[in-house]
C-alpha positions as CSV (number, residue, x, y, z in Angstrom):
1,X,48.9,88.0,134.1
2,X,47.2,90.3,137.0
3,X,43.9,89.8,135.8
4,X,44.0,86.1,135.3
5,X,42.0,83.6,137.3
6,X,41.3,79.9,137.6
7,X,38.1,78.2,138.0
8,X,38.0,75.4,140.8
9,X,35.8,72.9,142.6
10,X,36.5,72.6,146.3
11,X,35.8,69.5,148.2
12,X,33.1,68.5,145.5
13,X,30.7,71.0,147.0
14,X,31.9,74.4,146.1
15,X,32.6,76.0,142.7
16,X,34.6,79.2,142.7
17,X,37.6,81.0,141.4
18,X,41.0,81.8,142.5
19,X,43.0,84.8,141.5
20,X,46.9,85.1,141.6
21,X,46.9,88.0,144.4
22,X,44.9,86.0,146.9
23,X,46.1,82.0,146.1
24,X,44.8,80.9,149.6
25,X,41.2,82.1,149.0
26,X,38.6,80.4,146.8
27,X,35.9,83.1,146.0
28,X,32.5,81.5,145.7
29,X,30.3,81.2,142.8
30,X,27.9,78.3,143.8
31,X,27.8,75.6,146.3
32,X,26.0,72.5,147.2
33,X,24.6,72.2,150.7
34,X,23.5,68.5,149.9
35,X,27.1,67.6,149.5
36,X,28.3,69.3,152.6
37,X,29.0,72.8,151.8
38,X,28.4,75.1,154.7
39,X,29.3,78.5,153.3
40,X,25.7,80.2,153.5
41,X,26.1,83.9,153.3
42,X,29.9,83.8,152.8
43,X,31.5,85.3,149.5
44,X,35.0,83.3,149.9
45,X,36.5,80.5,152.0
46,X,39.9,80.4,153.0
47,X,42.0,77.3,151.6
48,X,44.1,75.1,153.9
49,X,45.9,71.3,153.9
50,X,42.9,69.8,153.9
51,X,41.2,71.8,150.9
52,X,40.9,69.2,148.0
53,X,40.7,71.2,144.7
54,X,40.2,70.1,140.9
55,X,39.9,72.3,137.7
56,X,36.1,72.7,136.5
57,X,34.9,70.5,133.9
58,X,31.8,70.7,131.7
59,X,29.6,68.5,134.0
60,X,30.0,71.2,136.9
61,X,27.7,73.6,134.7
62,X,24.9,71.0,135.3
63,X,25.7,69.9,139.0
64,X,26.1,73.4,140.3
65,X,23.3,74.9,138.3
66,X,25.4,77.9,136.7
67,X,26.2,78.5,132.9
68,X,30.1,78.3,132.5
69,X,30.0,79.1,128.7
70,X,31.3,82.7,129.1
71,X,34.3,81.6,131.1
72,X,35.4,79.5,128.1
73,X,35.5,82.1,126.1
74,X,37.5,84.7,128.6
75,X,41.0,84.8,127.8
76,X,41.9,85.6,131.4
77,X,40.5,82.2,132.6
78,X,43.6,80.1,132.9
79,X,42.2,76.5,133.2
80,X,38.9,76.4,131.3
81,X,39.1,77.6,128.0
């Protein structure tokens, strides 16, 4: 359980992962400035009541231009395998 994580999309403009040790933090993997992301140079973002989160889906690989295949095979990823 300690090494688990979940892949999430924040506000439809940021793709990242959250670990149980820091449940109010999303560690950024990719973001889209044209969709309103403003995290340039940041490694993580603090989540709050206005944060809209959803699980990652296959389409996010194209949208965020990131290869997600490895996460599907990772047994520690609790929501995308």
